[in-house]
N, C-alpha and C positions, 0 to 999 in steps of 0.2 A: 542204497546198495553198499556204499562204503562203510556204513554202520554195521551192517550184517557181517561184512568181512572182518571188522575188528572184533566183533563178538566171537566169531569163529576162531580167530587167532587166540583169543583169551581161553577158549576151551582147549585148544591144542596145547597152550602153555601149561595147563593143569596136568597134562598126561605125559609130556615129553620135555627133556631139557631143551633150552633155547638153542637154536642154530643146528640142531641135529640134521644131518644130510645136506647142509649148506656148505658151499665152498667158502674157504676162509676169505674174509673181506680184506684182510691184511696178512701177508705171508707169515705162517707160523714160525719158519726158521729164522727170519730176521728179527721177529719178536723175541725168540728164545736167545738169540745172540746178545740181545740188549737186556736180558734178565727179566723179560716180560712174558706173559701168556694171555691169550684171549680168554676173557672172563665170560662175556656174552656178546652176541651180535644179533641184529635183526634187520629186516627190510620192511619198512612200514608199507601197509597196503594202500599206496597212493593210487588215485584215479589217473586216467590218461591226461597229460598236460598239467598235472599237479606237481608242484615242486616245494621242497622245504626252503624256508626263508630265514627263520630265526630259531635259535635253540638256547634254552636257559636251564641251568641246574639250580633248583631252589630246595634246600634241605635234602630230602631223600627222593625228590621227584624231578624228572626232566620234562620240560614243556617244549614241544616241537610244533612250530606254526608253519602252515602252508601259505602260499601267495594269495589264496582265495579265502583266507580267514578262518580255516579249521585249525584246531589245536589237538595234538595227541599228548596224553599224559602217560609217561613211561616210568615205572619204578626203577630208580637208578641202580639199585643193588642186584636186581635180577633180570632186568630187561623186559618185565612183563608189561604189556600195554593195558593200562587201567581203563582208559576211556578216550573217546573222541567227540568233540563238540565244535560247532561253529561259535566263534567268540567275537570276531570283528568282521568288517566288511572287506570285500575283495579289494586289494590294492593298498590297504593300510598295514603298516608294520605293526607287529605285536610288541607292545611294551612289556618289560620284564614284570611278571606277576609277583605277588608276595603272599605269604601265608599268615593266617590268624587262626590258631588252633587247627581244627579240621577243615577250615575254609581256605580256598585259594581265591585270590581277588585279582581280577583283570580290570584294567582301565583302558578305555578307548577314547577317542577325542571328546566325547560328550557323555559317556555312560560308565557306570561301575557295574560289574558283573561278579557275583559271588557264587561259587560252586563248592560242593563237597569235594575235597581234593582227592579222596580215595575212590569214591563212586562216580563222580562227575555229575551228580544231580544238582539242578539249579536251586539255589536258596534265595537269592534276591537279585533283582536288576532294577536300577533306577537311573534317571537322567540327571545330569549335572546342569547347573546354571552358568557354567563358564567352560571355555575350551581348555582341555587338559594339555599341559606341555610336558610333563615329566611322568616317569613311572612312579608307582606308589611304594611306600614302605609301611609296616604296621608293627605296633608293639603289642598286639593282641587286643587292644581296647579301641585305639583310634587308627585311622587311615590317614597318612600324610602325603600330600601331593601338591604340585605347583601348576599354575596356569599360565598360558601365554599372555594373559592380561597383567602379569607382574605381581600377582597375588599368590599367597601360599595358604593352604587350607588343611585343617584338621577336622575330619569327619568321624563320628562315632561308627564303629564297625557294625554294631548290632541295630541301632535305631536310625542310622544314616543321617543323623542331625549334625549340623555344623557346630563344632565345639569352639573354634576360633579361627581367625584368619589374619594375615599380616601382609603388608606391602613390601615389595622389593624393587630395586632399580633394574628394570628390564624383565623380559620374559624368563620363566623358569622352565628350562628344558632338561636341566641336570637332575638326576634322581637324588633326593636327599638321603642322608644316612642317619641311623640311630646308633649311639654308643652309650651304654648304661642309660641314665635318665635323660640324656641330652639329644637334641635334634640339631643337625647341621644342614644348611640350605645354601645353594649357590644360584647365581642368576646370570643371564646373558650380559648384564651390565657390569659384571665383575665383582659384585657384592658377595661376601660370605658371612652368614649370620649363624649364631649359636643361641639356643634357648633351651629351657626346660620343656620337654615335649608335652607333658601333661597340661600345662597352662600358658605356654609361650613366654614365661618369665625370662626377661633379657639376660643373656650371659655375656656375649661380646659380638662385635661386628668389625670386619676389616674388608679390604678390597684388593683385587689383583689388577694387572694392567690390561687384561683382555677378557673376552666373554668366556663363561664356563658353561660348557655343554656336556662335558663328560660327567658321569656319575661321581658323587663324592663317596669316599671310602675312609674308614677309620679303624685304628687298632690301638694298642697300648702305646705306640710311638707317637701317635698324634692323628690329625686330620690331613688327608692327602687330597690335594686339589690339582687336577690337570687342566691347564688353561690354554686358550688359543693364543696367548702371548708367548708361546713356545716354551713354557716353563711348567715344571712339576714342583709344587710347593708342599712342605710339611709345616702345619701350624700346630702350636701348643693347644691341647684340648681345653684347658681351663681359662686361658687368657687371650688366645688368638694370636700370640706372637709368632713370627716367622722363625721356625727352627733351622730350615735350610730351603734353598731354591736351586733347582737343577735346570739348566737351559738346554734345549734341543734344537735341531736344525729346521724344525717346522712346527706348525700348530698342533695341539694335542686335542683329539676328539673322543678318546676312550680313557677310562679310568685305569690305574695300575692294578695288577694282581699282587696281593701282599703275602709275604712270609715274614716271620719275626725279624729276619736279617736283611731282606732285599724287597724292593719294590720293582716289579717287572712292568715297564712302561713301553707301549708301542707308539712309535712315530713313523709316519709314512716315509719320511725323509731319512731316517736313521735305521729303522728296523726295531727289533726288540732290545731294550736297554735295561741292564740289571743295575739298579741304583742302590747303594748302601743306605739302609734306612736309619741307622743309628744317628743321633743328632749331636753326639759328643765323641771325641776321639777318632774322628774319620779324617784321614789325610787325602783320600781319593774318593770323591762322591760317586762317580760312575766306575763300577767294577769292570764291566765289559759291555760291548755292543755286538749284537748278532744281526748283521744286515739282512740275512735270509729269514730271520725270525718274525713270526706273525703273532702268535698267541701262546702264552704259557698254558700247559696242560696240568702238570703237577710237578712236585719236587720230592726228592728223598734226601738222605744225609749227604750224598755226594754229587747228585746230578739234577739238572733241570730237564724236563721233557717238554719240547716245544713243537708246536705245529708251524711248519714253515710256510712262506708265501708260495713255494712251488710244490705244495701238497706232499710233504714228507714229515715224519716224526724225527726230530733231531734230539739225540741224547747229548747233553752239553754239561761239561764240568762246571760246577758252581764256582770254583775258585778262580778260574781264568777264562771261561767261556769257550773252551775248545770243544769241538764236536767230536765225540768218540764213536757214535754209531748213527747211522741213518736208515730209517725204515720207510720204504715207499708207502704212501697213503693216498693214492690217486683218487681224486673226487672229494676227499674230506676237506672241507673248507670251514667248518664251524667247530670251534672248541668250546667245551664247557669246563672252565678252570675249576680244579679242586686241589689247591696246593697243600691242604692239610690231610688229604686221604690217600696219597700215593696211588691214585687211580686216574686213568686216562679215559675221558669220555669225548667222543667226536661224532659228528654227523655230516652227511653230504646232502646236497640239494636233491639227489635222486631217491632219498628216503632210507639210505643206509645209516644205521647207527651202530657204533662200536664201543666196547668197553674192554680195556686191558688193565691188568694188575701184575704186581711182581710175582714171580714163580713161588709156589708154595702156599699161596692163599687158598683156602678151601672153596670149592665151587658151590654155586647155589644148588639146592636140592628141590625135589618136587614140593615138599612141605613149605619151603621158602616161597616158592611160586604161589602156592595156595594162600599163604598169609599175605603176600603182596597184593593179590587180587581181591581178597576179602579178609581183612585183618580180624583176629579174634576180638569179640566184643563190639563189633560194628553196630549191631541192632541196639545193644544196651547204650552205646555212646550216642546214637541218634535219639534215643528216648531221653537221655540226660540233657542233650542240647535243646530238645523241645521244651522240657521243663524249665530250663533257664530262660528260654524266650517267652515263656508264658503261653504257649500254644499247644493244642493237642498234638500228640505224636503223629497222628494220621496227616494233619495238615503240614506239619514240619517235614514229613517225608515226601510230600508232593513236590514235583519239579516246577519251580517257579519261573523257569526260563521262557516267559511268554511275552516279553517286551512291554510289560505294564509296570506302573509305578508301585514300589513296595515301600511301606512305611511312610513316615511323614516327609514333606518336601525338605530338600536341603535349603538352608537359608534361615530366615526368621529374624531373630532379635540381634544377631551378631553384626558389629560394625567393622569396617576396615580400619586397622590402625597402621600408622606409617612405619612403625618399627616393632620388633619383638620386645616390647618393654612393659606392657601393662601387667602381665602375670595374672590376669583376671579372667582369662578365657573369653567367651563371647559376652561382652558387656552390652 
């Protein structure tokens, strides 16, 4: 029944702009006073007793997961619902998905699921021989993820074969990060390792004083590691040297949200803290602390837009942290940070999803909605993907989400190495 309702919504989206006839989920006047305007809004067709639990923005797509394992895929720019599928079991939290070309890849505690990220059709599903601890990242060729067994794995996206694996000190629950050709991994034992992603050739290894469960993030400034030793670290990308360390009042369980100048780090004991990211010429590392702050939504040249702990949007001056506007956002508890796009995306457990942008940005048109639901060249791209996989187009177009093994088993010839040092892949 819920699938039929989503299909019906998709048909409506092709003929009318989103949110026509709906009351504003956030007051238009308060948005206007802050220089913002509603770009789109929607209410997901949830079933009775169904609630949203997780929300992720990945490239141009938002993934919204319910407590019973269903995932909605929403086009971030238009609010068009692309598909709905069961992904994990009831009661399990959805780990952050990743993209590899036209594929979206989900990992559950023991399974990898690959779907067409635009159409939602199943491409592959296979069981793993280890219990997954982290979310996965992909460079388009390999899938990188950690296990609670203290081992880290690189799996071929297309053939599902293990390319290499390596040991770490402690379970790996922190999502690794890719920056250029390098892969960075953290563990509950406090280890931080860097290697060449393609072949695990050793780059450097260091350690922090406490477990690392927060996802790792990197930019041109370096590698950011939020640790349960109450510290946020910035490490040099090339050699692993500590560029700076900022101490907080409590353990850190979430990664910072980055801009070129600031790292916005949440700590339950402090609130949202704006940390100066530069590693030279900084006299004061912490620029400001916002005790009410919960999650950064986005920034512009002058302001940070923050979702507060008490369900408001706070417009905060970047230079001193003073709140200049407050917009009521009752029920919105999930932010999808987009610091580079000057766009606010939020969701509530009741299925409301909201997008706001600065005044003057052109609104989505019907043609934009059509392209979001069925992009030009979809059929041609499916044929190209089938040719690359060496399968008939008809077989490639089939939905493989049937719970059976696809491709060769994971494992085989590769051995576990104690460090990221061999540079030889699966020996």
